C-alpha positions, -999 to +999 in steps of 0.1 A: +310-009+284+331-040+287+327-070+263+308-092+287+282-065+293+279-059+256+273-096+250+245-096+276+231-062+267+226-065+229+205-097+231+186-082+259+169-058+235+156-087+215+146-106+246+125-076+259+110-071+225+101-108+224+087-105+259+064-077+248+053-095+217+046-130+232+042-134+269+027-100+276+005-103+245-008-136+259-013-121+293-018-085+282-038-074+312-011-086+336+016-068+317-004-036+317-010-039+355+027-041+361+035-012+339+008+009+354+020+001+389-011-017+400+009-043+419-018-057+442-041-066+413-011-081+395-001-102+425-036-117+426-035-127+389+000-141+394-012-164+422-038-178+398-013-189+372-012-227+370+021-234+353+049-232+380+075-219+355+052-192+343+043-182+379+080-179+388+085-158+356+057-134+365+068-133+402+103-123+390+087-095+369+067-083+399+098-083+421+118-064+394+091-038+390+090-032+428+128-028+429+136-062+445+163-071+420+179-100+439+145-116+444+138-112+407+170-129+399+163-159+422+127-163+408+137-162+372+165-187+380+138-210+395+117-205+364+147-216+343+148-248+363+118-261+343+124-276+309+094-256+295+110-223+302+121-204+270+159-202+267+159-165+261+148-160+298+185-166+305+192-131+291+166-117+314+183-134+343+216-119+333+199-085+331+185-088+366+220-098+378+237-068+364+210-043+376+213-059+411+251-055+410+252-019+399+226-009+425+239-031+453+258-003+471+230+024+466+219+041+498+182+044+504+164+077+512+126+079+519+099+105+520+061+100+525+055+089+489+089+082+474+119+060+479+152+072+463+184+053+457+218+069+450+255+065+459+287+085+462+284+122+459+249+117+444+235+113+479+234+151+481+206+150+456+182+130+478+167+158+499+162+182+470+148+154+448+124+142+475+112+177+483+105+184+446+088+150+441+065+155+471+054+188+456+049+170+423+028+144+441+005+171+454+004+196+425+006+173+394-015+147+412-042+173+417-041+182+380-045+145+368-064+133+399-039+104+403-019+094+433+002+062+433-008+037+460+027+027+470+061+045+474+075+054+440+110+041+433+136+066+421+171+058+410+200+081+402+228+066+381+263+080+384+276+071+349+263+065+314+271+029+313+250+020+344+221+043+333+223+027+298+221-008+312+193-001+337+172+018+312+180-005+282+188+025+261+221+022+243+249+047+250+247+057+213+210+067+218+219+086+250+246+106+232+225+112+201+194+124+219+207+138+252+183+115+271+190+118+309+158+104+323+133+077+318+101+062+334+103+025+328+095-006+347+073+016+369+103+036+383+120+069+377+156+067+365+178+097+358+215+102+350+234+122+377+237+159+367+274+157+377+280+137+345+271+167+323+295+196+323+269+223+331+243+200+347+208+200+334+173+207+348+173+175+368+145+183+392+122+192+363+133+160+347+123+140+377+089+157+377+086+150+339+093+113+344+069+112+374+042+127+352+048+099+327+041+074+355+008+091+364-003+091+327+006+054+325-013+046+357-043+067+349-047+053+314-034+018+323-006+023+298-030+031+269-019+067+265-004+073+230+033+081+231+030+116+217+003+125+242+022+110+271+053+131+262+031+162+258+015+158+292+049+152+308+065+182+292+035+205+299+033+196+336+070+191+344+073+226+360+040+225+378+056+213+410+073+248+413+052+271+392+014+278+394+012+281+356+032+255+337+063+269+320+063+245+292+074+267+263+109+281+268+124+307+245+144+279+228+112+259+222+094+290+209+123+295+185+119+259+172+082+264+166+088+297+148+113+279+125+089+251+118+061+275+111+081+296+087+092+265+068+059+245+074+080+215+086+062+201+116+065+165+128+032+145+127+023+126+158+027+092+141+064+099+135+070+101+172+063+064+179+076+042+194+096+069+212+109+105+206+145+092+212+143+076+178+138+108+159+166+119+136+183+145+159+181+165+191+166+194+170+137+171+159+132+159+195+131+195+208+106+205+181+085+174+189+083+183+226+073+219+217+045+205+195+030+180+218+032+202+249+014+229+228-012+203+219-019+198+256-021+236+260-046+236+231-068+209+246-070+226+280-078+260+265-104+245+241-120+219+264-112+229+300-085+224+326-098+189+335-098+176+300-064+158+304-077+138+333-109+129+314-090+118+283-067+095+303-097+080+321-114+074+288-083+058+273-083+033+302-120+025+297-124+025+260-092+026+241-076+052+218-101+058+190-132+058+212-115+079+239-107+108+215-142+107+201-158+106+236-135+134+250-134+158+220-162+148+198-138+142+169-115+115+157-078+114+165-070+125+130-094+154+132-080+163+166-045+164+153-056+187+124-071+211+150-040+210+171-017+219+143-041+247+132-038+261+167+000+258+168+004+274+133-020+303+143+001+314+172+027+341+170+062+331+181+090+355+191+124+352+176+152+349+201+185+353+183+214+337+203+192+316+226+208+284+237+190+253+226+174+233+254+196+202+249+218+183+273+255+184+265+273+153+275+307+167+266+323+199+277+317+227+251+339+258+247+321+291+253+326+301+217+304+272+206+274+289+222+280+321+202+273+326+165+303+330+142+294+367+134+295+376+171+327+357+180+351+384+168+335+410+191+336+385+220+373+378+215+382+415+213+361+421+244+379+393+263+413+409+253+402+442+267+390+425+299+424+408+304+441+442+305+413+455+328+398+478+302+363+469+312+347+499+296+363+490+263+353+454+268+317+465+272+317+482+238+327+450+221+304+428+241+274+451+232+282+448+195+279+411+199+247+415+219+231+435+190+236+404+169+224+379+195+203+397+222+192+365+238+226+349+241+234+340+278+272+339+273+273+374+259+249+387+286+270+370+313+302+386+300+285+420+300+272+414+336+307+406+348+322+437+331+295+458+348+304+442+382+341+451+377+329+487+370+308+487+401+275+489+382+257+462+401+222+472+390+231+469+354+248+436+360+217+422+378+194+432+349+216+414+324+218+383+345+180+383+349+176+386+311+200+357+306+180+335+329+146+345+314+157+336+279+178+306+289+163+290+320+184+258+317+218+275+316+231+275+351+260+300+353+239+332+354+220+318+384+253+312+402+266+347+395+233+363+404+232+343+436+266+355+446+256+391+438+226+389+460+247+373+488+273+400+487+246+427+488+229+410+518+197+403+498+191+370+516+157+360+503+166+365+467+199+347+472+180+317+486+155+317+457+181+320+429+206+296+445+179+269+449+171+273+412+208+269+405+208+236+425+179+224+403+204+225+374+239+220+388+239+210+425+276+202+425+289+237+428+301+241+464+299+279+466+261+278+460+257+257+491+280+279+511+260+310+503+228+291+511+238+279+545+250+314+555+216+328+543+197+301+562+217+308+594+209+345+591+172+336+590+177+311+619+165+283+596+189+257+611+176+225+595+181+239+560+214+255+571+227+222+584+217+204+552+236+229+531+266+226+554+267+189+551+264+191+513+291+217+511+315+194+531+306+164+509+315+184+478+346+201+494+359+183+525+389+207+527+367+237+534+381+248+568+355+275+574+326+252+568+342+225+590+344+250+619+308+260+615+297+224+613+315+215+645+299+245+663+264+235+652+269+200+665 
């Protein structure tokens, strides 16, 4: 981040904090309407503001929340033309300017309920993102009985600096916490998965942030932070799974460790945001706790209890809402939640990869425990001289120590493939995916195996899951377009061909097929 942006960026935090503490406090309902996406009601209130400079200020806020950054800049500049305007609004004007500059060359993509902006190679993400979000609109919307009245704005940022500036989260926070998505200013913002070496579950992240938006809208921003995070984590897979897959093997491992040591994080420590907890380990434990709390309330009080609670939060505030929904105070409810979490049995998953986003490239060894590394290195040496049977012996010794480790399972699968034992390889790859659903490589290898075996339907299913983590691997799209062509699904085939060519313009075979399809 260059010096000029740092100069603007740091005071911006104080400006936004002051904004929340003063102007929005004085006009609390208007601020809540903007944050909840109730723009028509906000526009009516803005028109009734008497002071011209305040009206321009709130018009600029409305323009910003609806994604009209240049309008927001012009309106805050008009507000600053009045002597009564606070001088710190100048920082807000600079913020609007930089956001408008970094999004100036974004391309727009639209679906029925969403509007997505991206640029460069990130444009390949648009169709997958919009498909997933439309499913989220239907499925998560049904769960919470909430459907935004206007198109939801989604932005994908191609580098950490731009994402940091737009989200107002410092790069230090991004690195420390692995934050890659945020719902703020009534829009969804994510960091491109091409910035992370192995990608990340970016489609689930979009659904997660969209769920935040629904919780904000339904409660008119009165949903407590821990609950908002719990709802978002619980429902983030609902767009693609009938039963939410909220508790991964890694999250289960965190809950087991916390239970064994009785070191849970109380809800109060999670405010004002999970990103301010001490480490990614604490953040992962917090997510496991709050999503389990949502699971508890649904099992104890019914599937529609989340919708009821959000509605009650809007109507009566936090204390009254918990009493009205559950018949107990928030403190008593928290006690019941943790009793439920502690009563559950959690499986141990030695070697499972923690569900964290790695911003920097990590050596394979780093994913394997020190006791297993020696066996892995011996196995790799045997593989180099094509002694795959001997390599398997060493890899299996490592697997005995870490039976859920995807790196070890992947190495065993590849050795099986070299020995022609495809069924054994497939089972190891499936186990790697089951225990480590956010680690992309086993999906890619399994997709290739299905493709080579002519198993078209399974290849399509697994390859699309791989795209939901790392969509920038050209071979995945190549397998997909060939599978779609075999099924005579030409719209999807052509989408995958175009994507493959964007990622690898030198691919002569794909160029020929694209020309023929034209």
